[in-house]
Every structure is written in C-alpha cells, then in structure tokens.
C-alpha positions in Angstrom: 142.6 110.5 132.1 139.7 112.8 133.3 139.7 113.5 129.8 139.5 110.6 128.8 136.5 109.3 130.8 134.3 112.9 130.1 134.5 111.9 126.3 133.8 108.1 127.1 130.8 109.3 129.1 129.6 111.4 126.5 130.0 109.2 123.8 127.6 106.4 125.8 125.7 109.3 126.4 125.4 109.8 122.5 125.0 106.2 121.7 122.4 106.2 124.2 120.9 109.2 122.8 120.7 107.3 119.4 119.6 104.2 120.3 116.4 105.8 122.6 115.6 107.9 118.8 115.9 104.5 116.9 113.6 102.8 119.7 111.1 105.6 119.0 111.1 105.6 115.2 110.2 102.2 115.8 107.8 102.5 118.1 106.0 105.3 115.8 106.4 102.6 112.3 104.8 100.2 114.8 101.9 102.1 115.8 101.2 102.6 112.2 101.1 99.3 110.9 98.8 98.2 114.1 96.4 101.2 113.1 96.9 99.6 109.5 96.1 96.1 110.4 93.1 97.5 112.4 91.8 99.3 109.7 92.5 96.0 107.4 90.8 93.5 109.9 87.7 95.8 110.0 87.2 96.0 106.5 87.6 92.3 105.9 85.2 91.6 108.6 82.8 94.3 107.6 82.7 92.7 104.1 82.6 89.0 105.3 79.4 90.1 107.6 77.5 92.0 104.9 78.3 89.1 102.7 77.0 86.4 105.1 73.7 88.4 105.5 73.2 88.9 101.7 74.2 84.8 101.4 71.0 84.5 104.4 68.7 86.3 102.2 69.2 84.4 99.1 68.7 80.9 101.2 65.4 82.2 102.4 64.1 83.5 99.6 65.3 80.0 97.4 63.3 78.0 100.7 60.2 79.9 100.6 59.8 79.5 96.5 60.8 75.7 97.1 58.4 75.6 99.8 55.5 77.3 97.4 56.3 75.2 94.7 55.6 72.1 96.9 52.5 73.5 98.2 51.3 74.1 95.1 52.5 70.2 94.1 50.3 69.0 96.5 47.4 71.4 96.2 47.1 70.6 92.3 47.4 66.4 93.3 44.0 67.2 95.6 45.7 66.5 99.1 45.7 69.5 101.2 48.6 69.7 103.9 49.1 73.7 104.0 49.1 73.6 107.7 51.4 71.2 108.1 54.1 72.7 105.5 53.6 76.3 106.9 
C-alpha cells in the first residue's frame, strides 16, 4: 500500500511539474505576443501622427493660397481690405 501511495505522489508531482512547464511556455508566448502587439501599435500610432501632420501642413498651404488669391482679386477690383483678411 505504501508503494502505491508513493507512486501516486510521484505521479502527481510529475503532473504538477508538466503543468508548470506548460504554463511557463504559455506565459513566454503571451509575453512575445504582447511585445509584438506593442510594436505594431506604436508603429501604427507613429504613422498616423505623421500622416496627420502632413495633411495639416497641406491644408495650411492651401488656405494661404486661397487667402492670397482672394486678396489679389479684391485688390484688382480696387477695394483694400487687406487688414481684415490677415
């Protein structure tokens, strides 16, 4: 009877060791996935910020061109409203 109990304890101990090894592998995989996810997220955020800055600068340039063209049209008609536009 004692041998059976020892064997059962050993089996339980082996099973517990295997379970901890499996859990450690899962944790390592999840850490790798988390770091990959963080890298992908940081890349997408940086790309979107750069794109937004480019679009903002384009909009500012277009708005300046529009204001200059309106100002030229008004000056060609003879009305001086330069101070009110800029």
